[in-house]
PQR file of N, CA, C, O and H, with PARSE charges and radii, in Angstrom:
ATOM      1  N   UNK A   1       0.837  -1.176   0.000 -0.4000 1.5000
ATOM      2  CA  UNK A   1       0.000   0.000   0.000 -0.0000 2.0000
ATOM      3  C   UNK A   1       0.883   1.240   0.000  0.5500 1.7000
ATOM      4  O   UNK A   1       0.653   2.174  -0.769 -0.5500 1.4000
ATOM      5  N   UNK A   2       1.886   1.247   0.859 -0.4000 1.5000
ATOM      6  CA  UNK A   2       2.772   2.407   0.929 -0.0000 2.0000
ATOM      7  C   UNK A   2       3.519   2.630  -0.381  0.5500 1.7000
ATOM      8  O   UNK A   2       3.683   3.767  -0.823 -0.5500 1.4000
ATOM      9  H   UNK A   2       2.073   0.488   1.483  0.4000 1.0000
ATOM     10  N   UNK A   3       3.970   1.543  -1.000 -0.4000 1.5000
ATOM     11  CA  UNK A   3       4.687   1.668  -2.268 -0.0000 2.0000
ATOM     12  C   UNK A   3       3.800   2.231  -3.364  0.5500 1.7000
ATOM     13  O   UNK A   3       4.281   2.925  -4.260 -0.5500 1.4000
ATOM     14  H   UNK A   3       3.837   0.619  -0.641  0.4000 1.0000
ATOM     15  N   UNK A   4       2.525   1.942  -3.299 -0.4000 1.5000
ATOM     16  CA  UNK A   4       1.584   2.423  -4.300 -0.0000 2.0000
ATOM     17  C   UNK A   4       1.276   3.907  -4.106  0.5500 1.7000
ATOM     18  O   UNK A   4       1.202   4.661  -5.076 -0.5500 1.4000
ATOM     19  H   UNK A   4       2.134   1.379  -2.572  0.4000 1.0000
ATOM     20  N   UNK A   5       1.100   4.316  -2.868 -0.4000 1.5000
ATOM     21  CA  UNK A   5       0.655   5.673  -2.559 -0.0000 2.0000
ATOM     22  C   UNK A   5       1.808   6.675  -2.514  0.5500 1.7000
ATOM     23  O   UNK A   5       1.631   7.831  -2.897 -0.5500 1.4000
ATOM     24  H   UNK A   5       1.160   3.703  -2.081  0.4000 1.0000
ATOM     25  N   UNK A   6       2.971   6.254  -2.058 -0.4000 1.5000
ATOM     26  CA  UNK A   6       4.091   7.167  -1.855 -0.0000 2.0000
ATOM     27  C   UNK A   6       4.493   7.960  -3.108  0.5500 1.7000
ATOM     28  O   UNK A   6       4.689   9.171  -3.007 -0.5500 1.4000
ATOM     29  H   UNK A   6       3.115   5.315  -1.747  0.4000 1.0000
ATOM     30  N   UNK A   7       4.624   7.329  -4.285 -0.4000 1.5000
ATOM     31  CA  UNK A   7       5.001   8.112  -5.472 -0.0000 2.0000
ATOM     32  C   UNK A   7       3.977   9.184  -5.851  0.5500 1.7000
ATOM     33  O   UNK A   7       4.321  10.163  -6.513 -0.5500 1.4000
ATOM     34  H   UNK A   7       4.465   6.345  -4.367  0.4000 1.0000
ATOM     35  N   UNK A   8       2.742   9.005  -5.441 -0.4000 1.5000
ATOM     36  CA  UNK A   8       1.687   9.972  -5.750 -0.0000 2.0000
ATOM     37  C   UNK A   8       1.651  11.124  -4.748  0.5500 1.7000
ATOM     38  O   UNK A   8       0.848  12.047  -4.881 -0.5500 1.4000
ATOM     39  H   UNK A   8       2.462   8.210  -4.904  0.4000 1.0000
ATOM     40  N   UNK A   9       2.529  11.064  -3.740 -0.4000 1.5000
ATOM     41  CA  UNK A   9       2.605  12.076  -2.689 -0.0000 2.0000
ATOM     42  C   UNK A   9       1.259  12.283  -1.994  0.5500 1.7000
ATOM     43  O   UNK A   9       0.843  13.410  -1.726 -0.5500 1.4000
ATOM     44  H   UNK A   9       3.182  10.314  -3.631  0.4000 1.0000
ATOM     45  N   UNK A  10       0.603  11.179  -1.717 -0.4000 1.5000
ATOM     46  CA  UNK A  10      -0.659  11.193  -0.978 -0.0000 2.0000
ATOM     47  C   UNK A  10      -0.375  10.749   0.448  0.5500 1.7000
ATOM     48  O   UNK A  10       0.582  10.016   0.698 -0.5500 1.4000
ATOM     49  H   UNK A  10       0.942  10.263  -1.935  0.4000 1.0000
ATOM     50  N   UNK A  11      -1.198  11.189   1.372 -0.4000 1.5000
ATOM     51  CA  UNK A  11      -1.019  10.753   2.759 -0.0000 2.0000
ATOM     52  C   UNK A  11      -1.714   9.411   2.955  0.5500 1.7000
ATOM     53  O   UNK A  11      -2.788   9.164   2.406 -0.5500 1.4000
ATOM     54  H   UNK A  11      -1.976  11.785   1.169  0.4000 1.0000
ATOM     55  N   UNK A  12      -1.089   8.559   3.738 -0.4000 1.5000
ATOM     56  CA  UNK A  12      -1.600   7.228   4.021 -0.0000 2.0000
ATOM     57  C   UNK A  12      -1.639   7.051   5.522  0.5500 1.7000
ATOM     58  O   UNK A  12      -0.642   7.284   6.206 -0.5500 1.4000
ATOM     59  H   UNK A  12      -0.216   8.760   4.184  0.4000 1.0000
ATOM     60  N   UNK A  13      -2.795   6.637   6.044 -0.4000 1.5000
ATOM     61  CA  UNK A  13      -2.877   6.412   7.481 -0.0000 2.0000
ATOM     62  C   UNK A  13      -3.770   5.222   7.778  0.5500 1.7000
ATOM     63  O   UNK A  13      -4.740   4.943   7.073 -0.5500 1.4000
ATOM     64  H   UNK A  13      -3.605   6.448   5.488  0.4000 1.0000
ATOM     65  N   UNK A  14      -3.408   4.539   8.840 -0.4000 1.5000
ATOM     66  CA  UNK A  14      -4.196   3.423   9.356 -0.0000 2.0000
ATOM     67  C   UNK A  14      -4.764   3.852  10.693  0.5500 1.7000
ATOM     68  O   UNK A  14      -4.098   4.538  11.468 -0.5500 1.4000
ATOM     69  H   UNK A  14      -2.620   4.766   9.412  0.4000 1.0000
ATOM     70  N   UNK A  15      -5.992   3.450  10.962 -0.4000 1.5000
ATOM     71  CA  UNK A  15      -6.604   3.790  12.244 -0.0000 2.0000
ATOM     72  C   UNK A  15      -7.406   2.598  12.758  0.5500 1.7000
ATOM     73  O   UNK A  15      -8.165   1.975  12.015 -0.5500 1.4000
ATOM     74  H   UNK A  15      -6.533   2.893  10.332  0.4000 1.0000
ATOM     75  N   UNK A  16      -7.226   2.294  14.030 -0.4000 1.5000
ATOM     76  CA  UNK A  16      -8.050   1.290  14.688 -0.0000 2.0000
ATOM     77  C   UNK A  16      -9.347   2.004  15.056  0.5500 1.7000
ATOM     78  O   UNK A  16      -9.341   2.936  15.861 -0.5500 1.4000
ATOM     79  H   UNK A  16      -6.610   2.800  14.633  0.4000 1.0000
ATOM     80  N   UNK A  17     -10.452   1.568  14.471 -0.4000 1.5000
ATOM     81  CA  UNK A  17     -11.723   2.263  14.652 -0.0000 2.0000
ATOM     82  C   UNK A  17     -12.674   1.533  15.588  0.5500 1.7000
ATOM     83  O   UNK A  17     -13.756   2.035  15.893 -0.5500 1.4000
ATOM     84  H   UNK A  17     -10.457   0.811  13.818  0.4000 1.0000
ATOM     85  N   UNK A  18     -12.275   0.345  16.047 -0.4000 1.5000
ATOM     86  CA  UNK A  18     -13.144  -0.362  16.970 -0.0000 2.0000
ATOM     87  C   UNK A  18     -12.506  -1.623  17.513  0.5500 1.7000
ATOM     88  O   UNK A  18     -11.566  -2.177  16.943 -0.5500 1.4000
ATOM     89  H   UNK A  18     -11.396  -0.063  15.799  0.4000 1.0000
ATOM     90  N   UNK A  19     -13.050  -2.051  18.628 -0.4000 1.5000
ATOM     91  CA  UNK A  19     -12.645  -3.298  19.262 -0.0000 2.0000
ATOM     92  C   UNK A  19     -13.917  -4.016  19.685  0.5500 1.7000
ATOM     93  O   UNK A  19     -14.920  -3.385  20.020 -0.5500 1.4000
ATOM     94  H   UNK A  19     -13.814  -1.601  19.090  0.4000 1.0000
ATOM     95  N   UNK A  20     -13.862  -5.341  19.665 -0.4000 1.5000
ATOM     96  CA  UNK A  20     -15.020  -6.100  20.117 -0.0000 2.0000
ATOM     97  C   UNK A  20     -14.553  -7.395  20.776  0.5500 1.7000
ATOM     98  O   UNK A  20     -13.415  -7.828  20.597 -0.5500 1.4000
ATOM     99  H   UNK A  20     -13.048  -5.853  19.393  0.4000 1.0000
ATOM    100  N   UNK A  21     -15.439  -7.987  21.524 -0.4000 1.5000
ATOM    101  CA  UNK A  21     -15.154  -9.253  22.161 -0.0000 2.0000
ATOM    102  C   UNK A  21     -14.552  -9.103  23.544  0.5500 1.7000
ATOM    103  O   UNK A  21     -14.120  -8.018  23.933 -0.5500 1.4000
ATOM    104  H   UNK A  21     -16.364  -7.634  21.670  0.4000 1.0000
ATOM    105  N   UNK A  22     -14.528 -10.208  24.285 -0.4000 1.5000
ATOM    106  CA  UNK A  22     -13.934 -10.188  25.621 -0.0000 2.0000
ATOM    107  C   UNK A  22     -12.417 -10.020  25.531  0.5500 1.7000
ATOM    108  O   UNK A  22     -11.827 -10.247  24.475 -0.5500 1.4000
ATOM    109  H   UNK A  22     -14.879 -11.089  23.968  0.4000 1.0000
ATOM    110  N   UNK A  23     -11.798  -9.628  26.624 -0.4000 1.5000
ATOM    111  CA  UNK A  23     -10.373  -9.310  26.615 -0.0000 2.0000
ATOM    112  C   UNK A  23      -9.497 -10.475  26.152  0.5500 1.7000
ATOM    113  O   UNK A  23      -8.433 -10.243  25.578 -0.5500 1.4000
ATOM    114  H   UNK A  23     -12.277  -9.443  27.482  0.4000 1.0000
ATOM    115  N   UNK A  24      -9.909 -11.700  26.383 -0.4000 1.5000
ATOM    116  CA  UNK A  24      -9.100 -12.844  25.959 -0.0000 2.0000
ATOM    117  C   UNK A  24      -9.353 -13.256  24.507  0.5500 1.7000
ATOM    118  O   UNK A  24      -8.651 -14.120  23.981 -0.5500 1.4000
ATOM    119  H   UNK A  24     -10.774 -11.889  26.849  0.4000 1.0000
ATOM    120  N   UNK A  25     -10.352 -12.646  23.853 -0.4000 1.5000
ATOM    121  CA  UNK A  25     -10.651 -12.914  22.438 -0.0000 2.0000
ATOM    122  C   UNK A  25     -10.950 -11.619  21.696  0.5500 1.7000
ATOM    123  O   UNK A  25     -11.890 -11.554  20.904 -0.5500 1.4000
ATOM    124  H   UNK A  25     -10.922 -11.945  24.280  0.4000 1.0000
ATOM    125  N   UNK A  26     -10.162 -10.603  21.948 -0.4000 1.5000
ATOM    126  CA  UNK A  26     -10.375  -9.273  21.368 -0.0000 2.0000
ATOM    127  C   UNK A  26     -10.212  -9.305  19.855  0.5500 1.7000
ATOM    128  O   UNK A  26      -9.334  -9.991  19.332 -0.5500 1.4000
ATOM    129  H   UNK A  26      -9.398 -10.655  22.591  0.4000 1.0000
ATOM    130  N   UNK A  27     -11.064  -8.558  19.155 -0.4000 1.5000
ATOM    131  CA  UNK A  27     -10.952  -8.356  17.714 -0.0000 2.0000
ATOM    132  C   UNK A  27     -10.864  -6.863  17.454  0.5500 1.7000
ATOM    133  O   UNK A  27     -11.539  -6.065  18.104 -0.5500 1.4000
ATOM    134  H   UNK A  27     -11.777  -8.001  19.580  0.4000 1.0000
ATOM    135  N   UNK A  28     -10.031  -6.498  16.503 -0.4000 1.5000
ATOM    136  CA  UNK A  28      -9.799  -5.096  16.176 -0.0000 2.0000
ATOM    137  C   UNK A  28     -10.286  -4.801  14.767  0.5500 1.7000
ATOM    138  O   UNK A  28     -10.125  -5.614  13.856 -0.5500 1.4000
ATOM    139  H   UNK A  28      -9.483  -7.146  15.974  0.4000 1.0000
ATOM    140  N   UNK A  29     -10.885  -3.624  14.600 -0.4000 1.5000
ATOM    141  CA  UNK A  29     -11.342  -3.149  13.296 -0.0000 2.0000
ATOM    142  C   UNK A  29     -10.455  -1.979  12.890  0.5500 1.7000
ATOM    143  O   UNK A  29     -10.279  -1.031  13.655 -0.5500 1.4000
ATOM    144  H   UNK A  29     -11.016  -2.963  15.340  0.4000 1.0000
ATOM    145  N   UNK A  30      -9.899  -2.048  11.689 -0.4000 1.5000
ATOM    146  CA  UNK A  30      -9.003  -1.000  11.207 -0.0000 2.0000
ATOM    147  C   UNK A  30      -9.488  -0.468   9.869  0.5500 1.7000
ATOM    148  O   UNK A  30     -10.173  -1.157   9.113 -0.5500 1.4000
ATOM    149  H   UNK A  30     -10.041  -2.818  11.067  0.4000 1.0000
ATOM    150  N   UNK A  31      -9.116   0.772   9.600 -0.4000 1.5000
ATOM    151  CA  UNK A  31      -9.375   1.399   8.293 -0.0000 2.0000
ATOM    152  C   UNK A  31      -8.067   1.949   7.754  0.5500 1.7000
ATOM    153  O   UNK A  31      -7.200   2.375   8.516 -0.5500 1.4000
ATOM    154  H   UNK A  31      -8.560   1.332  10.214  0.4000 1.0000
ATOM    155  N   UNK A  32      -7.932   1.936   6.451 -0.4000 1.5000
ATOM    156  CA  UNK A  32      -6.811   2.588   5.784 -0.0000 2.0000
ATOM    157  C   UNK A  32      -7.390   3.743   4.976  0.5500 1.7000
ATOM    158  O   UNK A  32      -8.380   3.593   4.259 -0.5500 1.4000
ATOM    159  H   UNK A  32      -8.637   1.589   5.832  0.4000 1.0000
ATOM    160  N   UNK A  33      -6.740   4.908   5.113 -0.4000 1.5000
ATOM    161  CA  UNK A  33      -7.211   6.111   4.420 -0.0000 2.0000
ATOM    162  C   UNK A  33      -6.101   6.691   3.553  0.5500 1.7000
ATOM    163  O   UNK A  33      -4.929   6.704   3.931 -0.5500 1.4000
ATOM    164  H   UNK A  33      -5.936   5.030   5.695  0.4000 1.0000
ATOM    165  N   UNK A  34      -6.500   7.163   2.394 -0.4000 1.5000
ATOM    166  CA  UNK A  34      -5.606   7.876   1.492 -0.0000 2.0000
ATOM    167  C   UNK A  34      -6.163   9.283   1.362  0.5500 1.7000
ATOM    168  O   UNK A  34      -7.279   9.479   0.881 -0.5500 1.4000
ATOM    169  H   UNK A  34      -7.451   7.153   2.087  0.4000 1.0000
ATOM    170  N   UNK A  35      -5.385  10.252   1.792 -0.4000 1.5000
ATOM    171  CA  UNK A  35      -5.830  11.652   1.822 -0.0000 2.0000
ATOM    172  C   UNK A  35      -7.180  11.797   2.517  0.5500 1.7000
ATOM    173  O   UNK A  35      -8.035  12.565   2.076 -0.5500 1.4000
ATOM    174  H   UNK A  35      -4.478  10.093   2.183  0.4000 1.0000
ATOM    175  N   UNK A  36      -7.362  11.053   3.607 -0.4000 1.5000
ATOM    176  CA  UNK A  36      -8.565  11.167   4.417 -0.0000 2.0000
ATOM    177  C   UNK A  36      -9.758  10.362   3.939  0.5500 1.7000
ATOM    178  O   UNK A  36     -10.795  10.346   4.602 -0.5500 1.4000
ATOM    179  H   UNK A  36      -6.667  10.429   3.965  0.4000 1.0000
ATOM    180  N   UNK A  37      -9.632   9.692   2.798 -0.4000 1.5000
ATOM    181  CA  UNK A  37     -10.737   8.906   2.252 -0.0000 2.0000
ATOM    182  C   UNK A  37     -10.499   7.434   2.585  0.5500 1.7000
ATOM    183  O   UNK A  37      -9.414   6.906   2.338 -0.5500 1.4000
ATOM    184  H   UNK A  37      -8.790   9.705   2.260  0.4000 1.0000
ATOM    185  N   UNK A  38     -11.512   6.776   3.144 -0.4000 1.5000
ATOM    186  CA  UNK A  38     -11.383   5.367   3.503 -0.0000 2.0000
ATOM    187  C   UNK A  38     -11.367   4.523   2.231  0.5500 1.7000
ATOM    188  O   UNK A  38     -12.291   4.589   1.419 -0.5500 1.4000
ATOM    189  H   UNK A  38     -12.392   7.205   3.345  0.4000 1.0000
ATOM    190  N   UNK A  39     -10.303   3.725   2.064 -0.4000 1.5000
ATOM    191  CA  UNK A  39     -10.177   2.855   0.906 -0.0000 2.0000
ATOM    192  C   UNK A  39     -10.263   1.389   1.261  0.5500 1.7000
ATOM    193  O   UNK A  39     -10.417   0.551   0.372 -0.5500 1.4000
ATOM    194  H   UNK A  39      -9.553   3.670   2.723  0.4000 1.0000
ATOM    195  N   UNK A  40     -10.167   1.051   2.556 -0.4000 1.5000
ATOM    196  CA  UNK A  40     -10.256  -0.342   2.937 -0.0000 2.0000
ATOM    197  C   UNK A  40     -10.462  -0.506   4.421  0.5500 1.7000
ATOM    198  O   UNK A  40     -10.166   0.395   5.206 -0.5500 1.4000
ATOM    199  H   UNK A  40     -10.042   1.732   3.278  0.4000 1.0000
ATOM    200  N   UNK A  41     -10.973  -1.667   4.804 -0.4000 1.5000
ATOM    201  CA  UNK A  41     -11.160  -1.963   6.220 -0.0000 2.0000
ATOM    202  C   UNK A  41     -10.801  -3.419   6.466  0.5500 1.7000
ATOM    203  O   UNK A  41     -10.847  -4.251   5.560 -0.5500 1.4000
ATOM    204  H   UNK A  41     -11.214  -2.398   4.166  0.4000 1.0000
ATOM    205  N   UNK A  42     -10.441  -3.708   7.711 -0.4000 1.5000
ATOM    206  CA  UNK A  42     -10.061  -5.061   8.069 -0.0000 2.0000
ATOM    207  C   UNK A  42     -10.399  -5.369   9.508  0.5500 1.7000
ATOM    208  O   UNK A  42     -10.581  -4.467  10.326 -0.5500 1.4000
ATOM    209  H   UNK A  42     -10.403  -3.032   8.447  0.4000 1.0000
ATOM    210  N   UNK A  43     -10.480  -6.647   9.808 -0.4000 1.5000
ATOM    211  CA  UNK A  43     -10.842  -7.119  11.136 -0.0000 2.0000
ATOM    212  C   UNK A  43      -9.950  -8.307  11.455  0.5500 1.7000
ATOM    213  O   UNK A  43      -9.826  -9.226  10.645 -0.5500 1.4000
ATOM    214  H   UNK A  43     -10.332  -7.380   9.144  0.4000 1.0000
ATOM    215  N   UNK A  44      -9.316  -8.298  12.649 -0.4000 1.5000
ATOM    216  CA  UNK A  44      -8.433  -9.399  13.035 -0.0000 2.0000
ATOM    217  C   UNK A  44      -8.219  -9.388  14.541  0.5500 1.7000
ATOM    218  O   UNK A  44      -8.703  -8.504  15.247 -0.5500 1.4000
ATOM    219  H   UNK A  44      -9.417  -7.552  13.307  0.4000 1.0000
ATOM    220  N   UNK A  45      -7.486 -10.387  15.018 -0.4000 1.5000
ATOM    221  CA  UNK A  45      -7.260 -10.529  16.458 -0.0000 2.0000
ATOM    222  C   UNK A  45      -6.108  -9.676  16.972  0.5500 1.7000
ATOM    223  O   UNK A  45      -5.937  -9.549  18.185 -0.5500 1.4000
ATOM    224  H   UNK A  45      -7.093 -11.105  14.445  0.4000 1.0000
ATOM    225  N   UNK A  46      -5.311  -9.086  16.077 -0.4000 1.5000
ATOM    226  CA  UNK A  46      -4.278  -8.137  16.497 -0.0000 2.0000
ATOM    227  C   UNK A  46      -4.436  -6.854  15.694  0.5500 1.7000
ATOM    228  O   UNK A  46      -4.998  -6.864  14.598 -0.5500 1.4000
ATOM    229  H   UNK A  46      -5.450  -9.189  15.092  0.4000 1.0000
ATOM    230  N   UNK A  47      -3.939  -5.754  16.241 -0.4000 1.5000
ATOM    231  CA  UNK A  47      -4.027  -4.469  15.534 -0.0000 2.0000
ATOM    232  C   UNK A  47      -3.261  -4.526  14.220  0.5500 1.7000
ATOM    233  O   UNK A  47      -3.741  -4.051  13.191 -0.5500 1.4000
ATOM    234  H   UNK A  47      -3.483  -5.746  17.130  0.4000 1.0000
ATOM    235  N   UNK A  48      -2.061  -5.112  14.261 -0.4000 1.5000
ATOM    236  CA  UNK A  48      -1.246  -5.202  13.057 -0.0000 2.0000
ATOM    237  C   UNK A  48      -1.948  -6.009  11.967  0.5500 1.7000
ATOM    238  O   UNK A  48      -1.968  -5.601  10.806 -0.5500 1.4000
ATOM    239  H   UNK A  48      -1.670  -5.497  15.097  0.4000 1.0000
ATOM    240  N   UNK A  49      -2.518  -7.141  12.337 -0.4000 1.5000
ATOM    241  CA  UNK A  49      -3.225  -7.963  11.345 -0.0000 2.0000
ATOM    242  C   UNK A  49      -4.459  -7.251  10.800  0.5500 1.7000
ATOM    243  O   UNK A  49      -4.776  -7.385   9.618 -0.5500 1.4000
ATOM    244  H   UNK A  49      -2.502  -7.472  13.280  0.4000 1.0000
ATOM    245  N   UNK A  50      -5.152  -6.500  11.640 -0.4000 1.5000
ATOM    246  CA  UNK A  50      -6.318  -5.736  11.179 -0.0000 2.0000
ATOM    247  C   UNK A  50      -5.887  -4.680  10.166  0.5500 1.7000
ATOM    248  O   UNK A  50      -6.574  -4.464   9.168 -0.5500 1.4000
ATOM    249  H   UNK A  50      -4.894  -6.391  12.600  0.4000 1.0000
ATOM    250  N   UNK A  51      -4.750  -4.017  10.414 -0.4000 1.5000
ATOM    251  CA  UNK A  51      -4.233  -3.027   9.477 -0.0000 2.0000
ATOM    252  C   UNK A  51      -3.832  -3.685   8.162  0.5500 1.7000
ATOM    253  O   UNK A  51      -4.069  -3.129   7.089 -0.5500 1.4000
ATOM    254  H   UNK A  51      -4.192  -4.193  11.225  0.4000 1.0000
ATOM    255  N   UNK A  52      -3.220  -4.875   8.244 -0.4000 1.5000
ATOM    256  CA  UNK A  52      -2.839  -5.589   7.027 -0.0000 2.0000
ATOM    257  C   UNK A  52      -4.072  -6.016   6.229  0.5500 1.7000
ATOM    258  O   UNK A  52      -4.069  -5.958   4.999 -0.5500 1.4000
ATOM    259  H   UNK A  52      -3.028  -5.326   9.115  0.4000 1.0000
ATOM    260  N   UNK A  53      -5.114  -6.440   6.921 -0.4000 1.5000
ATOM    261  CA  UNK A  53      -6.359  -6.806   6.240 -0.0000 2.0000
ATOM    262  C   UNK A  53      -6.978  -5.582   5.562  0.5500 1.7000
ATOM    263  O   UNK A  53      -7.524  -5.687   4.464 -0.5500 1.4000
ATOM    264  H   UNK A  53      -5.117  -6.487   7.920  0.4000 1.0000
ATOM    265  N   UNK A  54      -6.892  -4.424   6.219 -0.4000 1.5000
ATOM    266  CA  UNK A  54      -7.405  -3.189   5.627 -0.0000 2.0000
ATOM    267  C   UNK A  54      -6.624  -2.845   4.362  0.5500 1.7000
ATOM    268  O   UNK A  54      -7.210  -2.429   3.362 -0.5500 1.4000
ATOM    269  H   UNK A  54      -6.449  -4.339   7.111  0.4000 1.0000
ATOM    270  N   UNK A  55      -5.305  -3.017   4.405 -0.4000 1.5000
ATOM    271  CA  UNK A  55      -4.474  -2.745   3.225 -0.0000 2.0000
ATOM    272  C   UNK A  55      -4.821  -3.701   2.087  0.5500 1.7000
ATOM    273  O   UNK A  55      -4.908  -3.281   0.933 -0.5500 1.4000
ATOM    274  H   UNK A  55      -4.829  -3.355   5.217  0.4000 1.0000
ATOM    275  N   UNK A  56      -5.020  -4.986   2.401 -0.4000 1.5000
ATOM    276  CA  UNK A  56      -5.405  -5.958   1.375 -0.0000 2.0000
ATOM    277  C   UNK A  56      -6.743  -5.584   0.749  0.5500 1.7000
ATOM    278  O   UNK A  56      -6.919  -5.683  -0.465 -0.5500 1.4000
ATOM    279  H   UNK A  56      -4.950  -5.327   3.339  0.4000 1.0000
ATOM    280  N   UNK A  57      -7.678  -5.155   1.581 -0.4000 1.5000
ATOM    281  CA  UNK A  57      -8.990  -4.741   1.093 -0.0000 2.0000
ATOM    282  C   UNK A  57      -8.854  -3.552   0.148  0.5500 1.7000
ATOM    283  O   UNK A  57      -9.474  -3.516  -0.914 -0.5500 1.4000
ATOM    284  H   UNK A  57      -7.535  -5.074   2.567  0.4000 1.0000
ATOM    285  N   UNK A  58      -8.038  -2.583   0.545 -0.4000 1.5000
ATOM    286  CA  UNK A  58      -7.841  -1.393  -0.292 -0.0000 2.0000
ATOM    287  C   UNK A  58      -7.183  -1.759  -1.615  0.5500 1.7000
ATOM    288  O   UNK A  58      -7.571  -1.243  -2.663 -0.5500 1.4000
ATOM    289  H   UNK A  58      -7.534  -2.612   1.408  0.4000 1.0000
ATOM    290  N   UNK A  59      -6.196  -2.639  -1.577 -0.4000 1.5000
ATOM    291  CA  UNK A  59      -5.518  -3.035  -2.814 -0.0000 2.0000
ATOM    292  C   UNK A  59      -6.453  -3.791  -3.749  0.5500 1.7000
ATOM    293  O   UNK A  59      -6.367  -3.644  -4.968 -0.5500 1.4000
ATOM    294  H   UNK A  59      -5.881  -3.058  -0.726  0.4000 1.0000
ATOM    295  N   UNK A  60      -7.342  -4.595  -3.185 -0.4000 1.5000
ATOM    296  CA  UNK A  60      -8.288  -5.326  -4.030 -0.0000 2.0000
ATOM    297  C   UNK A  60      -9.290  -4.382  -4.697  0.5500 1.7000
ATOM    298  O   UNK A  60      -9.818  -4.684  -5.768 -0.5500 1.4000
ATOM    299  H   UNK A  60      -7.412  -4.714  -2.194  0.4000 1.0000
ATOM    300  N   UNK A  61      -9.547  -3.244  -4.062 -0.4000 1.5000
ATOM    301  CA  UNK A  61     -10.470  -2.257  -4.629 -0.0000 2.0000
ATOM    302  C   UNK A  61      -9.772  -1.266  -5.552  0.5500 1.7000
ATOM    303  O   UNK A  61     -10.433  -0.479  -6.230 -0.5500 1.4000
ATOM    304  H   UNK A  61      -9.119  -2.999  -3.192  0.4000 1.0000
ATOM    305  N   UNK A  62      -8.438  -1.300  -5.584 -0.4000 1.5000
ATOM    306  CA  UNK A  62      -7.667  -0.316  -6.349 -0.0000 2.0000
ATOM    307  C   UNK A  62      -8.064  -0.291  -7.816  0.5500 1.7000
ATOM    308  O   UNK A  62      -8.157   0.785  -8.407 -0.5500 1.4000
ATOM    309  H   UNK A  62      -7.901  -1.940  -5.034  0.4000 1.0000
ATOM    310  N   UNK A  63      -8.296  -1.440  -8.409 -0.4000 1.5000
ATOM    311  CA  UNK A  63      -8.658  -1.495  -9.825 -0.0000 2.0000
ATOM    312  C   UNK A  63      -9.999  -0.856 -10.115  0.5500 1.7000
ATOM    313  O   UNK A  63     -10.271  -0.438 -11.240 -0.5500 1.4000
ATOM    314  H   UNK A  63      -8.220  -2.314  -7.929  0.4000 1.0000
ATOM    315  N   UNK A  64     -10.840  -0.784  -9.087 -0.4000 1.5000
ATOM    316  CA  UNK A  64     -12.182  -0.216  -9.267 -0.0000 2.0000
ATOM    317  C   UNK A  64     -12.206   1.310  -9.149  0.5500 1.7000
ATOM    318  O   UNK A  64     -13.131   1.964  -9.631 -0.5500 1.4000
ATOM    319  H   UNK A  64     -10.619  -1.124  -8.172  0.4000 1.0000
ATOM    320  N   UNK A  65     -11.179   1.867  -8.505 -0.4000 1.5000
ATOM    321  CA  UNK A  65     -11.158   3.323  -8.323 -0.0000 2.0000
ATOM    322  C   UNK A  65      -9.734   3.830  -8.454  0.5500 1.7000
ATOM    323  O   UNK A  65      -8.800   3.042  -8.599 -0.5500 1.4000
ATOM    324  H   UNK A  65     -10.427   1.336  -8.114  0.4000 1.0000
ATOM    325  N   UNK A  66      -9.572   5.108  -8.404 -0.4000 1.5000
ATOM    326  CA  UNK A  66      -8.261   5.730  -8.563 -0.0000 2.0000
ATOM    327  C   UNK A  66      -7.903   6.494  -7.305  0.5500 1.7000
ATOM    328  O   UNK A  66      -8.752   7.175  -6.729 -0.5500 1.4000
ATOM    329  H   UNK A  66     -10.330   5.749  -8.286  0.4000 1.0000
ATOM    330  N   UNK A  67      -6.657   6.389  -6.871 -0.4000 1.5000
ATOM    331  CA  UNK A  67      -6.149   7.204  -5.772 -0.0000 2.0000
ATOM    332  C   UNK A  67      -5.696   8.570  -6.296  0.5500 1.7000
ATOM    333  O   UNK A  67      -5.486   9.491  -5.507 -0.5500 1.4000
ATOM    334  H   UNK A  67      -5.967   5.836  -7.339  0.4000 1.0000
ATOM    335  N   UNK A  68      -5.547   8.707  -7.589 -0.4000 1.5000
ATOM    336  CA  UNK A  68      -4.977   9.912  -8.199 -0.0000 2.0000
ATOM    337  C   UNK A  68      -5.881  11.110  -8.084  0.5500 1.7000
ATOM    338  O   UNK A  68      -5.533  12.194  -8.552 -0.5500 1.4000
ATOM    339  H   UNK A  68      -5.718   7.958  -8.230  0.4000 1.0000
TER
END
């Protein structure tokens, strides 16, 4: 995701937007934004994995829209 966005000089940020489940089975919801626009979301048992899922979601949608 970073390699795709960086040459375009766009800002890229990940944000944990929610948590669910009991403390021993916590799930995290993350979003990836390009210039403030949400391009993907992900859900996983760790923050890092949720961010990676969000990036995968955004990359899969890349062909459908333009970051430019």
